[in-house]
N, C-alpha and C positions, 0 to 999 in steps of 0.2 A: 394526307391532311397535315398541315404544319401546325405549329404551336398556336398561332393567332386564330386559325380556323377552329381549333379545339376549344380555345378560350371563348370564342363567340358562341359555339354550339353549347358549351357548358352554361354560359350566361343565360341563353335563351331557355335552356332546360330548367334552370333555377327559377325563371320567371313564369314558367308555363301555368303554375297554379294561381297566379295573380290575375286581376282583371286586365284585359287587353290594353286599356287606356294607360294603366300604370306601367305595363311592360313597354309600351311604345314610348312613354316619356323617358324611361331609363335608356332605351336604345338610341333615342334621339338626343340625349344629353352629351354633346361633344366634349364638354369639359371633363365629365366623368369618364367617358371612353378613353380620352387621352391620358388622364391620370392613372387609369387602370392598365394602360399599356396595351390595349386591344386594338389591333389593326384589322379592320373589317375587309380591307383590300388584300386578302390573303392569296397565297399561291395555290393553284390546283395542279396536282400531279396526275398525268394521264397514262403513264406506262411504267413498266418496271425499269425502263432505261432512264427514268428520271426526267422526262420531258415536262417542263413546267410552264404554266400560263398564268398571267395575272387574271384574277377571277372576273372583274367587271369587263375587261377587254374580251375575254373568252365568251361571256354571256352576250355581249353586243354582237360579236361575230356569229354566234349561234342563231340569234334572232334574225340577222341578215340572211343567213343560210336558209332558215325556214321560210323567210319571205321571198327571197330571190332565187333560191336553188343552188347558190354557190357563195363562198366567202373565203377570206384568207386571214391569217393571224400570225404575229411574230411570237415565238416563245422567249423565254428569259435569256437565251443565248443569241437572240436576233435571227434565228432561222425562221424562214417563212413557211407556214404550213397551209396547204389548200384544204378546204372543208367541202365535203359533198355528202349527199344522202345516198345510202345504199338501197337495194331492193329488199333487204331483210329487216325484220322477219316479214315474210310475205303477207301474213294476215294481220299485221300490226297497224294500227291507225297512224302511228308515228314511226318512221324508219330509223335505223341506226345511222350514226354520224361517222363518216370516214375521214381520217386525217392523213395526208400524205406529204412527204418532203423528200425528194430524191428517191432513194431506194427504200426509205422507211414508210411503212403504211400500216395503220391499224384502225379498227372501228370500235365504237362503244355505244351502248344503249343507255348510258347513265344520265343523259341530259334531256330526256323527253319532257320533263316538267318546265323547261325553259320555253317551250313552244308558245308562240303568241296566241294561238287559238285555244280558248278555254275549253270548248267542246271536245277538241282532240285530246287535250290533257286528261280530261275526265274519262274519255273513251279508252285511253291507254291504261289508266288505272284499272278499268274494268277488264282490260286484256290481261293484266298481270296479277289481278287480285287473288286468284285461286292459289297462286304460289306463295302468297303472303300470309293468308289466314288471319287477317286482322280482326280484332274484336269489333263489336258494334260501335263503341265510342271512338276508337282509333280510326275506323273507316269513315265515320262522320267528320272527324277532325281533318283528315287528309283531303276529303272532297271539298270541305270548306276552304282549305288552303289553296287547292288547285283552282277554285272559282274566284279567288281574290286577285286583286291587282297590285299586290306587293311586289317589290323588286325581285329579280330572278335570284339574287344571292340569298335573300331572306326566304324565298320559296324553297330554295335548295336545302337550307338548314332545317326548316320545318319538315319537309317531305322526307329527306334522308333520315332524320331522327326517327320519324314514325316507321318508315320502312325497315330501317336497321334494327328496330326493336320489335319486329313482328316475329312470331314463331316460325313462319315459313322461311324468312331470311336467315334466322339464327340456325335452323336445322341445316339449310343448304350450305351456309358458311362453315359450320362445324364439320359436316360431312366431307366437304372439300379439303379441309385441313387434315382430317384423319386419313383420307385417301392419299394425299400427298406426303403423309408422314411428317407434317410440320409440327413444330413444338407448339403446345397449347398454353395460352396465357389464362389467368383466372377468369377475366371477363369474357373469354371465349368459351368458357365452360358454364358460367352462371351469369346471366344478364342482371344488371343492377337497376333496371328501369321498371317502375311500377306498371307502365303501359304494356310491357311485354307480358307480364303475368295476367293483367286484365284481359288481354287478347287470348291468353291461353286458357284461363279458367272462368272468365266472366267477371262482372263487377258486382260488388255487394252493396245493398241499399238498406234493407230492414232486417235481414235474417240474423238470428242470434246463435244458431247452431246448424250443423250440416243437414239435419232433417228438413228444416225450413228452407235452407239454401237450395237443395235439389228439387224442392217443390215450387220454388219461386224463381230467383235470379239464375240459379244454375240451369234449371229447365229452360228458361228463356234463352240463355246463352247457347245451349246445345241446339235448340230449335233454330236459332239464328245461324249457327255454323252450317247446319245441314241445308237450310234453305238458301244460304248465300254461296256456299262452296261445294255442296254435294259430297261426293265420295272423297274428295281431297281432304275433307275435314275429319274423316272417320278415325284415323289413327290418333289424332290429338284428342278426340272425344273419348276414345277408349282409355287414354292416359289419365282421364279424370276419375276412373273407376276405383277409388280407394276406400269407399264406404258402401255398405249395403244399400244405403239410401239413394245412391246414384241410380240404381236400377229399380226405381219405384215405378208405379203404373204409368205416371205421366211421361217419364223419360223413355221407357221402353216402347211406349206407343209411337214414338218417333221413328222406330226402326221398322219401317214397312218392308215389303218384299224386295223392293229395289235396293234399299239401303243394306238389307241383310246380304243380298247377293254380292254387292260391292265389297262388303266387309269380308265375306268368305274369300274373295280373290286376294285381298290384302293380307289376310291371316296366313293363307297358304304360301304366299311368296315372301313373307318377312322372317319366318323362323325366329320369332321373338316371344320368349316365355310369358311376359306380362300381357302382351296382346292376346295370346291364347287364353290366359286366365280371364281377362276382361270380357272377351267375346263369349266364353263358356258361361260366365255368370249371366250374361244377357239371354243366351239361348235357354238356360234353365228357367229364368224368370218368365219367359214367354212360352215355356213348356214346348219347345221345338223338339220333336221326336223323330225326325227323318234320319236316315243312316249317316249323312254327312255331319249333322249336328251331334249325334251320339258319339261318333268317332272323335270329333274335336273335344267334346267334354270328357269322354273316358280317357283320352290321351293325357290331358293336363291333370286329371285326377290321379292317374297312374304315376305321373312325374312327381306329384306332391306326396302321394302315399308311399312311394318306394324310392324316393330320392334319385330319380333317373336323370340322365343327361346333364351331369355336372350341376345339379340343382344348387348345391352349396355355393359354388363359385358365382352362379347367376344371382342368387339372393345376396351374396356378399357385395357384389358390384352395385346392385340396386340399392341396398342399404346405405352404402357409402356415398352414393350420389345424393340420396336424401339428406344425409348428414352434412355433406358439403353445401348443398343449396340452402338448407334451413339455417346453417351457421352463418352464411353470408347475409341472408335476409334478416336474421336476428341482429347481427353486428351492425348492419346499415339502418336498422330500425325502420325498414321500408313499410312494415305492416303494423306499426305500433298503435295506430288509431283504429285497428280492426279487431274483431274477435280472433282468438288464437287459431281456431279451425281453418280460417280463411288463409292464413299464412302457411299452415301445414299443407293445405290442399294445393297451394301454389308450389311448395317445395316438392311434394310427392309427384305432382303432375309433371314438373320439370325433370325430376329424377327419372321418371319413366320415359320421357322424351330423350334424355341423354342415353339411357340404356338402349332404347330403340335405335338411336343413331349409331352407337357402338356396334350393336348386333348387325345392322345393315351393312357395316363396313368390315365385318369379319372379326370384330374384337369381342370375345365373350367374357374375358376376365383380364384384369390388369392389377396384379398384386402390388406393384410399385406405386400405382396411382392410389390404391386403397390405403397403403401405408402412409403416403403423403397426406391424404385427407385426414386420417386418424391423428397424425402428428400435429397438423396445423389447424384443424377445425373441430376436432373431437371435443375439446374442453368448452369451446364457445357453444357448441350444440347442446352439450350436457347441461351446463349451467343455465343457458338460455331457456331450456325446456323445464328446468326445475323452477325458474323464476315464473314461468307461465302458470304454475300450480295455484297461484293466488286467484286466478279466474277460470282456469281449465284444470280441474283438480283430480282427474282420474287417470289420464294417460301419463306414463312415465318414460323418460328417454331410454331406459333399459329395454323397452319394448321395441325399439328400432333395430335390435339385433336380428340377424338373418333367421334364426330359429323361430323367433316370434312372428316375423313376417310370414314365414311358412305356415305357422299355426293360424294366423289371421286369414290368409288367403284360402287355405284348405278348409278351415272351419266355415267360411262363407259358402263355399261350393257344397259342402256336406249339408249345411242348413237348408239350401235350396233343394237338394236332392231329397231331403227328409220329408218334404211335403208332397213328393210324388208317390204314387201307389207303391207300397212295399215290394210288391211282386216285380216291379221294374227296377229296383235299386241295383241289381246285379249288372245291368247294362252299363252303369257308370262306375261302379266301385267293386273291386275284387274283395269279397267278404267271405268269411267262413260259412259254408253251406249249412252248418248246424245252427248258426245264429244269423240267418239271412236278414233278419229285421234289425240287426245291430250295426249301425254305421260307426266307423272308427273315430268317433269324437274323442278329444282329450280336454281336460279341464282348462288348459291354457288357451284353447280356442275361444273361450268365453271372456277373456280379458278384453277391456275396451280397445278399439282400434285407434289409430293416431288422430282421427277426426272426431272421436266420440268422447273426448275428455270433458266436455261441457254438458254431456247428457246424463241425466239422473240414472243411477243404477236401479236394478229391479229388486223386488222384495226378496228377502232371504227365505230359502226353502225350510220347511219345518225340521227336517233331519239335520240340516246345518246349524239351525238355531239351537238344537239340543246339544250338539258338539261344542259350540261356543259357550253355552251356559255351564256345561259340565266342567270345562276348563277354568272358568272364572270363579266357580264355587269350590274348587279344591282348596285344601288348606295350604298355607305357605305361599311364597311368591317364586315359584320355579319358572324358568323360561317356557317350559312346556305348557304351563297354564294359560299363556297368552297366544299360543300358536294358532288355535282355531279363530280367535278374534282377528289376529293380524292377517291371516290368509284370506279370511272372508271379506275383509275390507276392500280387497281388490276387485271383487266380483259383485257383492250384494250391498244393499242399503243397510246401514247399522243405525238403530234407534239410539236416542239419548241415554237410555237405560244402560246400554253396553258401555258407552263412553264413561259414564259416571262410575260403573262397576270397575272398569280398568283403572281409572284414576284413583279410586279408593283402595284397590288392591296394591297399587304402587306405593301410596302413602302409608298404608298400614304395615308395609314391609320395611319401612325406614329407608325406602329408595335403594333397596339392595336385593339382588337376585340370589336364590339358592342354587347350588350345584352348577356352577359355571365350568364347563369342561375345557373350553379353549377361547381364545380371543375371537376366533371365527364365529363360534356360537353366540358370544356376547354381541358381536357386531351385527349378526343376522337379526337378533332380537331387537336391538336398538333401532336398526334400520327399518325393520318391519313395523315397529311402533311409530316411527317417524312417517312412514308411508300411510299408515292408518290415520295418524293425526292430520295429515294434509288432505287425504281423500275425504275424511268426515268433517273437515273444517272445524276441528275441535280445539279451541284456544285453551280449554281446560287441560287436555292431554299435552299440548305444546309446553305449558308451564311445568308439568310434571316431568316431561322429557328433558327440559333444561336442567332440572335438579339431578336427574339420573346421569346425564352426561358429565356433570361436575364430579359425581362420585367415581366414575370410571375413566376419567381422562387419562390418568397415569398409565392404566393398562393399555390404552390405545397408543400413547406416546412411546411406551417401552417397546411395542411391536412395530413402531414406525408407521402408524396408521393415522397420521394427522389429516390427510386428505379425506379419509372416510369419516372422521369426526366432523370436519367442516361440512360435508355433504349431508350428514344427519341433521345438522342445524338448518341447512338450507331447505331440506325436505320439510322439516317440521314447521318452518316459517310459512309454508303454503296454507297453514290453517287460518291466516289473517287476510281477510279481504281488504280491509282498510290499509292504505299505503302507510299511514302514520303508525299504526300498530305494528305493521310488518317491519318497518324500519327500526322501531324501538326494540322489537324482539330479536331480530337478526343482528342488529347493531350491538346489543348487549352480549349475545352469544359469541360473536366473533371477537369483540373487544376483550372479553375474558380470556380467550385463547391467546391473544397477543401479549397478555401480562404473565403468561406462564414462563417458567425457566426453560427455554428452548435452546437447542444447539443451533449454531449459525445456519447450518444447512436447512434445518426445520423452519427457522425464521424466514429464510428466503422462500421456501415453499409456501408458507402461510401468507406471506406478503403477496406473492404472485396470485394466489387464489383470491384473496380479498380484492386485489386490484382488478382481477378479471370480473368479479361480481359487480364491483362498483362501476366499471366501464359499461356494463350492460344495464345497470340500474343506478344511475348517479345519485338518486334521491337517498340512497343508503348513507351517503357522506354526512347527512344531517345528524346521524347518531353515532357514526364511527370515526369521524374526522380526527379526534384527538388520538385515538389508538392507532389510526392509520399513519399519522405523521410520525409518531414514535417508532413504529416498526419500520417505516420507510427510512428513518435516520439510522436505525440499527443495521439495516441491510446494505447501507452504502459502503 
């Protein structure tokens, strides 16, 4: 595809969200097209040898071929090629096109959508649709395009755009490149088209959180995939299973005996950790207790419980694929108008598809790839997810680390096992015979999952409430007195009385802590308070934390922990839902840092961090522009 073709495709892509009449007016505006330098009569390349045809000439020849059974065409070097139809594929409604010139001969299936017979075009889509796995909206759009009487070149642009952004086409293309050991470009790892993710995870309409989604739109999407594509869709469906709400009663009711048997076959032949986990979760929810089901479940539980089979490397790759995808979606603002969980579901589902593709092609780990992702996308992922705290206030980017992914997945399986008769637990989990009723839960298994940031926490248990109260009622303002409060904020709901008590304790101490053993201890306390501030949406605590960080800035700067100081402020700013209040708070926090007496290297670091934050949330410029210009000048 040459530059002009790309320009046209990009232009049409930009216009896709506008009314058809408006898009048609733009495309028909010859003066605009000429000024923009777009040549719609682009060249089509049909082989690795660089054979080129002018597009309209090729399309007219193809229409002649389909009507008369033969045609010929000159390429750009004036060689004449004979066109004919092959007998392949045997069961396809439209056969492949063969092009021959002397000793050169090749065939292609790329131009079926040029066929003049609308019914055959639609029939051919039906023939290939199982390999595309298009979502409901994308399938409807491509059928509409195939039924239209627009020119062949426009039909090509629309059809190719939809097909190329389908999960099936993406997986096939990536798999081919991996097998051929070709170098991978960024857009070949992470698609930047919203329609791709809508085909992968479904479209959102009214849901505000993941619980609602898998009861409404997500459920309808899964039902559509199974009814439209059958067993071909199962691996993509399993890739959606990143929240316990996925396997609710409505969704698992779709896994009838036929679907389950098909899934068994795919699981046994794929050797993919995440597919094993996802299917085990479903088997537990439907209480499947046959030998095959028990073997699958107990195997994945054993892997998670005892770190079998290079689990660390597996989770490392899965984690970095999530970071990569989410960072690109954040940077491109593709999901800015949607709830945060929806973007994360897209990122996680695509990460599992990437991981599955790498597994299928024999790649279990790739440290160079992980290092590249961390170096180039880690900061965008981290900052972007801290910015999400304004509306999605419980899940933190630190929870994307492999160890917490393990806790999240293992905890979900143990939770499902816990509702089974205690006498049956041993079938799934190796536990101490003296305490056979004690499953190996850990406290971190109860942290919110990546899709649960917008879901309200549960009430605090009485014994935890006692620990928090004891800490806050001790004399003095030691770091230990805040520990119970800070840790509890990650798991349970904290009432206003605790927030007021913490704020009063900080004020009464003169915003000073007693017995600070090290900068690490100080950082952990301020960071923990910032997390609690954001999770509880306490603007009161945010103001107290701003004063606290002023008191201890020099300690952080002496230990070269400027970045940590910036992230404490970014965390605390999540307390503000209102964008105006958020900009005012964070703008003041960061502006004060720019006025400190910093070494040049520290100024550079601070400037880069502020620039990264403003790039992702430009509205911050409304309160930090003066300080930003000054530090930018100082860093030149």
